[in-house]
C-alpha positions in Angstrom: -36.1 0.8 12.1 -37.6 -1.7 12.7 -40.2 -3.1 9.4 -43.3 -1.6 8.8 -46.5 -3.5 9.1 -49.0 -1.8 5.9 -52.3 -0.3 7.2 -54.7 -2.8 5.6 -57.7 -0.1 3.4 -60.4 -0.4 6.3 -57.8 2.0 8.6 -56.5 3.5 5.8 -59.7 5.4 5.0 -60.9 5.3 8.8 -58.4 7.4 9.7 -58.5 9.7 6.3 -61.8 10.7 7.8 -60.1 11.6 11.3 -57.7 13.7 10.3 -59.8 16.1 8.5 -62.4 16.2 11.5 -59.1 16.5 13.5 -57.5 19.2 11.0 -61.4 21.2 11.1 -61.1 21.7 15.0 -57.7 23.3 14.3 -55.9 20.3 15.7 -55.7 21.4 19.6 -53.4 20.1 22.0 -56.0 16.9 22.9 -57.3 15.8 26.1 -56.7 18.2 29.0 -52.7 17.3 30.2 -51.9 16.3 26.7 -50.6 19.3 26.0 -47.6 19.5 28.4 -46.9 15.9 27.6 -46.4 17.3 23.7 -44.6 19.6 24.5 -42.0 17.6 26.3 -42.1 14.7 23.9 -41.4 17.2 21.0 -38.6 19.2 23.1 -36.7 15.9 23.6 -36.9 14.8 20.1 -35.0 18.4 19.3 -32.2 17.6 21.9 -31.4 13.9 20.3 -32.1 14.9 16.5 -28.7 16.3 16.4 -26.8 13.4 18.6 -28.6 10.8 16.1 -27.3 12.6 13.4 -24.0 12.7 14.6 -23.9 9.1 15.4 -25.3 8.7 11.8 -22.4 10.3 10.0 -19.8 8.8 12.0 -20.8 5.1 11.2 -21.7 6.2 7.0 -19.2 7.9 4.9 -21.8 8.3 2.0 -23.7 11.4 3.2 -26.4 10.5 0.4 -27.3 7.1 2.8 -27.5 9.4 6.3 -30.0 11.1 4.2 -32.3 8.0 3.6 -32.0 7.1 6.6 -33.0 10.4 8.2 -35.9 9.5 5.9 -36.6 6.7 6.8 -36.6 7.5 10.4 -39.2 10.1 9.9 -41.4 7.9 7.7 -41.4 5.6 10.6 -42.3 8.3 13.3 -45.0 9.4 11.0 -46.5 6.3 10.1 -46.7 5.8 14.0 -47.6 9.2 15.2 -50.7 9.1 12.8 -53.2 6.7 15.3 -52.0 8.8 18.5 -52.3 11.9 17.1 -56.2 11.6 15.7 -56.3 10.0 19.7 -55.0 13.2 21.0 -57.1 15.3 18.8 -60.5 14.1 20.0 -61.5 13.5 16.4 -64.7 13.1 15.3 -65.8 10.8 11.9 -65.7 13.7 9.3 -64.1 12.7 5.8 -60.9 13.8 4.0 -61.3 13.8 0.4 -58.5 15.8 -0.9 -54.9 16.1 -1.1 -55.3 19.7 0.6 -57.2 18.7 3.6 -54.9 16.0 4.2 -51.6 17.9 3.6 -52.7 20.6 6.0 -53.8 18.2 9.0 -50.1 16.8 8.5 -48.8 19.9 7.8 -50.2 22.1 10.8 -51.4 20.5 13.5 -49.3 17.1 13.1 -46.3 18.4 13.2 -47.0 20.8 15.9 -48.1 17.9 18.2 -45.5 16.0 18.0 -42.1 17.4 16.5 -42.8 21.0 17.6 -42.5 22.1 14.4 -45.0 25.2 13.0 -45.6 25.6 9.4 -47.4 27.2 6.8 -49.0 25.6 4.5 -48.6 27.3 1.0 -47.7 27.7 -3.0 -50.1 24.9 -4.0 -49.8 24.0 -7.9 -52.9 25.0 -9.8 -54.0 21.8 -10.1 -53.9 20.8 -6.8 -51.6 18.4 -6.3 -48.1 20.2 -4.9 -47.8 23.2 -2.2 -45.2 24.4 -0.1 -44.4 24.4 4.0 -42.5 27.0 5.2 -41.3 26.1 8.7 -41.5 29.3 10.9 -40.5 27.7 13.7 -38.2 24.8 13.4 -36.8 24.0 17.0 -34.6 20.7 15.2 -32.4 23.2 13.5 -31.7 25.4 16.3 -28.0 26.2 17.1 -26.9 23.8 14.6 -24.3 24.1 12.4 -23.5 21.8 9.1 -20.2 19.9 9.5 -17.6 20.7 7.2 -17.8 18.0 4.2 -21.7 17.6 4.8 -22.8 19.9 2.4 -24.9 17.4 0.7 -26.9 16.7 3.9 -30.1 17.0 4.6 -30.9 17.5 8.3 -34.6 17.9 7.9 -35.1 14.9 5.8 -36.8 13.2 8.7 -39.9 15.7 8.4 -39.7 14.6 4.6 -39.8 11.1 5.9 -42.7 11.9 8.4 -44.6 13.6 6.8 -44.9 10.9 4.0 -45.4 8.2 6.1 -48.2 10.2 7.9 -50.4 10.7 4.3 -49.3 7.2 3.3 -51.3 5.4 6.4 -54.2 7.4 5.2 -53.1 6.5 1.6 -51.9 9.2 0.7 -48.9 8.6 -1.4 -47.1 11.7 -1.4 -43.1 12.8 -2.0 -41.7 15.5 0.2 -38.4 17.2 -0.7 -36.5 20.1 0.6 -36.7 23.3 -1.4 -35.3 25.4 1.1 -32.8 24.9 4.2 -31.7 27.8 6.7 -29.6 25.6 7.5 -27.6 26.4 4.2 -27.9 30.0 4.1 -32.1 30.4 3.0 -34.3 32.6 4.7 -36.6 29.8 6.4 -36.8 26.1 6.0 -39.4 25.2 2.8 -40.5 21.7 1.9 -42.0 20.8 -1.3 -44.8 17.9 -0.9 -46.1 16.7 -4.3 -48.5 14.2 -4.8 -48.1 10.4 -6.0 -51.3 8.7 -5.9 -54.3 9.2 -3.7 -56.2 6.4 -2.6 -59.5 5.5 -4.0 -62.5 5.8 -1.4 -65.4 4.4 -1.3 -69.0 5.7 -1.4 -70.8 5.2 1.3 -67.4 4.7 3.6 -67.1 1.0 4.6 -65.1 -0.1 7.1 -65.2 -4.0 6.5 
């Protein structure tokens, strides 16, 4: 994927405030007519993602490198999707002050909007710095079987990257890992999201 520009600190603060407002509004479906377009985009991604994985496996012999490439693709998507998510959600300017608020916004309405993935957030650590995302509806794995010899393939690494990228765009640095994988016999796919570092907010908020 092409190189990504790093958002400025004011941009990250503004995005974080808006993400909290979007989450409190339920993420919605955005303006009239947006829901249909989002559904089409999510369906198109699900249809083309398998072809992307297959091409990477053909081009790269090391499965770990394929996993890393899928994570990079997801991160690029997450970074680019944040502004569109905020615009379509009709969010106001409420501030997002905790990792929990940001995680629920990114894992809930944002993933549904752009990827068609439904996730329930839970399993919080006592410190509040880690949670689990249990995917109840994950169209990118529909009708998918891992090819022989690819037992270490992390097919959903793109979702991990998307979460990391979206949260990084609001200056919340995380690590996402697939903890359970439905393609490998688990009941459902589960992603463990851990806070690495949360950028300091300034009070009162300033955007200059």
